[in-house]
C-alpha positions as CSV (number, residue, x, y, z in Angstrom):
1,M,-28.8,131.3,40.1
2,T,-29.1,127.6,40.3
3,C,-30.0,127.4,36.6
4,F,-26.9,129.5,35.7
5,T,-24.7,127.3,37.8
6,R,-26.1,124.2,36.2
7,K,-25.5,125.5,32.7
8,K,-21.9,126.5,33.6
9,H,-21.4,123.0,35.0
10,I,-22.7,121.4,31.8
11,R,-20.3,123.6,29.6
12,I,-17.4,122.5,31.7
13,L,-18.4,118.9,31.4
14,D,-18.7,119.2,27.7
15,A,-15.2,120.7,27.4
16,V,-13.8,117.9,29.6
17,N,-15.7,115.3,27.5
18,R,-14.3,116.6,24.3
19,R,-10.7,116.5,25.6
20,I,-11.2,112.9,26.9
21,A,-12.7,111.8,23.6
22,W,-9.7,113.3,21.6
23,C,-7.3,111.6,24.0
24,V,-8.9,108.3,23.4
25,I,-9.9,108.5,19.7
26,F,-6.8,110.1,18.2
27,P,-4.2,107.6,19.4
28,V,-6.4,104.7,18.2
29,W,-7.1,106.4,14.9
30,A,-3.3,106.9,14.4
31,M,-2.7,103.2,15.2
32,F,-5.3,101.9,12.9
33,C,-5.2,104.4,10.0
34,L,-1.7,105.6,9.6
35,P,0.6,103.5,7.4
36,A,3.3,101.6,9.3
37,A,6.8,103.0,9.1
38,V,9.2,101.2,6.9
39,S,12.5,100.3,8.5
40,A,15.8,100.9,6.8
41,L,17.5,98.0,5.1
42,E,21.0,97.1,6.2
43,F,23.8,96.6,3.7
44,R,27.5,95.8,4.0
45,L,30.2,96.4,1.4
46,D,32.6,93.4,2.0
47,A,35.2,93.7,-0.7
48,V,36.3,95.8,-3.7
49,T,38.2,94.2,-6.6
50,I,39.7,96.2,-9.4
51,S,40.9,94.7,-12.7
52,A,42.9,97.2,-14.8
53,Y,45.4,97.3,-17.6
54,D,49.0,97.1,-16.3
55,Q,50.9,95.6,-19.2
56,W,54.3,96.9,-20.5
57,P,54.9,98.3,-23.0
58,G,52.0,100.1,-24.6
59,G,48.9,101.6,-23.2
60,L,48.2,103.7,-20.1
61,K,49.2,101.8,-17.0
62,I,47.4,102.6,-13.7
63,E,47.3,101.3,-10.1
64,T,44.5,101.2,-7.6
65,A,44.0,100.7,-3.9
66,P,40.7,100.4,-1.8
67,V,40.0,103.2,0.6
68,N,38.9,100.8,3.4
69,T,40.5,97.4,4.0
70,G,37.5,96.2,6.1
71,P,33.7,95.9,5.6
72,M,31.7,99.1,5.2
73,A,28.1,99.1,6.6
74,F,25.4,101.4,5.4
75,S,21.6,101.5,5.6
76,L,19.0,102.7,3.2
77,E,15.3,103.2,3.0
78,Q,13.4,103.0,-0.4
79,G,14.3,106.1,-2.5
80,Q,17.4,107.0,-0.4
81,S,21.0,107.0,-1.6
82,V,24.5,107.2,0.0
83,D,27.9,108.0,-1.4
84,L,30.8,105.6,-0.5
85,E,34.5,106.3,-1.1
86,I,35.7,102.9,-2.4
87,F,39.1,103.2,-4.1
88,D,41.9,105.4,-5.3
89,I,43.3,105.4,-8.8
90,W,46.6,106.9,-10.1
91,V,49.1,106.6,-12.9
92,A,51.6,103.8,-12.4
93,E,55.2,104.5,-11.5
94,G,57.4,104.9,-14.6
95,E,54.5,106.2,-16.8
96,T,55.7,109.7,-17.1
97,R,55.7,110.3,-20.8
98,L,52.3,110.7,-22.5
99,D,52.7,108.7,-25.7
100,G,50.2,108.1,-28.4
101,D,49.4,104.6,-27.2
102,D,48.2,106.1,-23.8
103,E,45.3,107.7,-25.7
104,I,44.0,104.3,-26.6
105,P,41.2,103.4,-24.1
106,Q,42.0,100.4,-21.9
107,A,39.5,98.2,-20.0
108,I,38.9,98.5,-16.3
109,T,36.4,96.6,-14.1
110,A,35.3,97.3,-10.5
111,A,33.6,94.4,-8.7
112,L,31.8,95.0,-5.3
113,D,30.7,92.3,-3.0
114,I,27.5,93.5,-1.2
115,F,26.0,91.6,1.8
116,V,22.2,92.1,2.3
117,L,19.4,89.9,3.8
118,D,21.9,87.1,4.8
119,E,23.3,86.8,1.2
120,T,26.3,88.1,-0.6
121,A,25.9,89.4,-4.2
122,S,28.4,91.0,-6.6
123,L,27.9,94.3,-8.5
124,S,30.3,94.7,-11.4
125,V,30.8,97.7,-13.6
126,D,33.1,98.1,-16.6
127,G,34.9,101.2,-17.6
128,Q,37.8,102.7,-19.6
129,T,41.0,104.5,-18.8
130,W,43.1,106.7,-21.1
131,A,45.2,109.8,-21.1
132,K,45.2,112.8,-23.3
133,A,47.1,116.1,-23.7
134,Y,45.0,119.4,-23.4
135,I,45.8,122.9,-24.3
136,D,46.3,124.8,-21.1
137,R,47.2,128.2,-22.5
138,I,48.4,129.9,-25.7
139,F,50.8,132.8,-25.4
140,T,53.4,134.7,-27.5
141,D,56.9,135.9,-26.6
142,D,58.5,139.3,-27.2
143,A,59.5,138.2,-30.7
144,G,55.8,137.3,-31.6
145,R,56.3,133.6,-31.6
146,I,53.3,131.6,-30.5
147,F,53.6,128.9,-27.8
148,I,51.1,126.4,-26.6
149,D,51.1,124.8,-23.2
150,M,49.8,121.2,-23.2
151,D,48.9,119.5,-19.9
152,G,48.7,115.7,-19.7
153,I,45.7,114.3,-17.8
154,A,44.5,110.7,-17.3
155,H,40.8,109.7,-17.3
156,V,38.6,107.0,-16.0
157,D,34.9,106.7,-17.1
158,W,32.3,104.0,-16.4
159,E,29.4,102.3,-18.1
160,N,26.9,103.5,-15.4
161,P,24.7,102.7,-13.8
162,V,24.5,99.0,-12.8
163,E,21.7,97.3,-10.8
164,L,21.5,94.5,-8.3
165,V,18.2,92.5,-8.0
166,F,17.9,90.9,-4.5
167,G,15.4,89.7,-2.0
168,P,13.5,86.4,-1.4
169,E,11.2,87.2,-4.3
170,G,13.7,89.1,-6.4
171,D,11.8,92.4,-6.0
172,G,14.5,94.5,-4.4
173,L,16.6,96.8,-6.6
174,L,19.9,98.4,-5.6
175,R,21.4,100.8,-8.2
176,M,25.1,101.8,-8.2
177,T,26.8,104.6,-10.1
178,L,30.6,105.2,-10.0
179,S,32.0,108.6,-10.4
180,P,34.3,109.5,-13.4
181,A,37.6,111.0,-12.5
182,R,40.7,112.8,-13.8
183,F,44.1,112.1,-12.4
184,G,47.9,112.2,-13.0
185,H,47.9,115.8,-14.1
186,D,51.2,117.2,-15.2
187,P,51.8,120.8,-16.3
188,L,54.7,119.7,-18.5
189,P,53.9,119.1,-22.2
190,Q,53.1,115.5,-23.0
191,H,53.8,114.3,-19.5
192,L,51.8,112.6,-16.7
193,T,52.5,112.6,-12.9
194,P,52.6,109.1,-11.5
195,G,52.0,108.1,-7.9
196,L,49.4,109.0,-5.2
197,E,50.3,112.8,-5.4
198,E,47.9,113.1,-8.4
199,A,45.5,110.3,-7.5
200,A,41.7,110.4,-7.7
201,R,39.2,108.9,-5.4
202,I,36.2,107.0,-6.9
203,I,32.8,107.4,-5.3
204,A,30.1,104.8,-5.5
205,T,26.5,106.2,-5.2
206,M,24.2,103.5,-3.8
207,E,20.5,104.0,-4.3
208,L,17.8,101.7,-3.1
209,V,15.3,102.0,-5.9
210,Q,13.0,99.4,-4.6
211,A,12.9,97.7,-1.2
212,P,11.9,94.0,-1.2
213,V,8.7,92.9,0.4
214,L,9.7,90.6,3.3
215,S,7.5,88.1,5.0
216,G,4.8,89.8,7.2
217,Q,5.5,93.2,5.7
218,D,3.3,95.5,3.5
219,P,5.0,96.7,0.3
220,P,7.0,99.9,0.9
221,G,5.0,103.0,0.2
222,S,1.7,101.1,0.6
223,E,-1.1,103.1,2.2
224,T,-2.8,100.0,3.5
225,A,-3.4,100.4,7.2
226,P,-2.7,97.5,9.6
227,T,-5.7,95.4,10.4
228,P,-6.7,95.8,14.1
229,E,-6.9,92.8,16.2
230,P,-10.4,91.8,17.5
231,A,-9.3,92.3,21.1
232,T,-8.2,95.8,20.3
233,V,-11.4,96.7,18.7
234,L,-13.5,95.4,21.6
235,L,-11.3,97.4,24.0
236,F,-11.8,100.5,22.0
237,G,-15.6,100.0,21.8
238,A,-15.7,99.4,25.6
239,G,-13.9,102.6,26.1
240,L,-16.4,104.6,23.9
241,I,-19.3,103.0,25.7
242,G,-17.8,103.9,29.1
243,L,-17.2,107.4,28.0
244,A,-20.8,107.8,26.8
245,A,-22.1,106.4,30.1
246,W,-19.9,108.7,32.1
247,R,-21.2,111.7,30.2
248,R,-24.8,110.6,30.5
249,R,-24.5,110.2,34.3
250,F,-22.7,113.4,35.1
251,G,-24.3,115.5,32.4
252,R,-27.8,115.4,34.0
């Protein structure tokens, strides 16, 4: 009976010892061996400046306005992206007739001031605007005559993407892509609709392709574990020795 009780006591101690060992070893292993988490990088869009064709006569004339009048903050980790609504674009007032010169592409430039790591940098992307008439439908009347409905639509397209190199060592990379858009649609043949009623909203997709390596940081994505301090190693070793001594004393 005494032997059985002793064996049962030993099994209980072994189970307790295993649980204590896991409680001690796993947190220390996680602290030493798992890669450190990479914090998100903070950005701020301070200003949006649009330069577009607005001369009279000749050429498609457009107007623009920023969506936000103040700064716009966003944060990204490496490999992440975010969509920002940056400005609206529409056909200028008075530009109602779709003429042949409206089909000639005109230059447009969007410049964005980005604040990151205590510095302001500019991202600039060029594009083109133009208008064109498209066939909406073809139909016949009772007399068999053929009619064609032509809708007028204005376009903007961009020379995407553009990239911003930043960081103390120039190893950070932010990529921006602007969305193309159609606006100023008018169902009347060879016409455009001016004003905000048929405006389009331009979206900027910001992608952090490469996060910069800052002072005291491991490169993002690095699997290198943090080096444990000597005092931590000694504390961990003392804990293991104490655990072994405790088991030796009570396991007899």
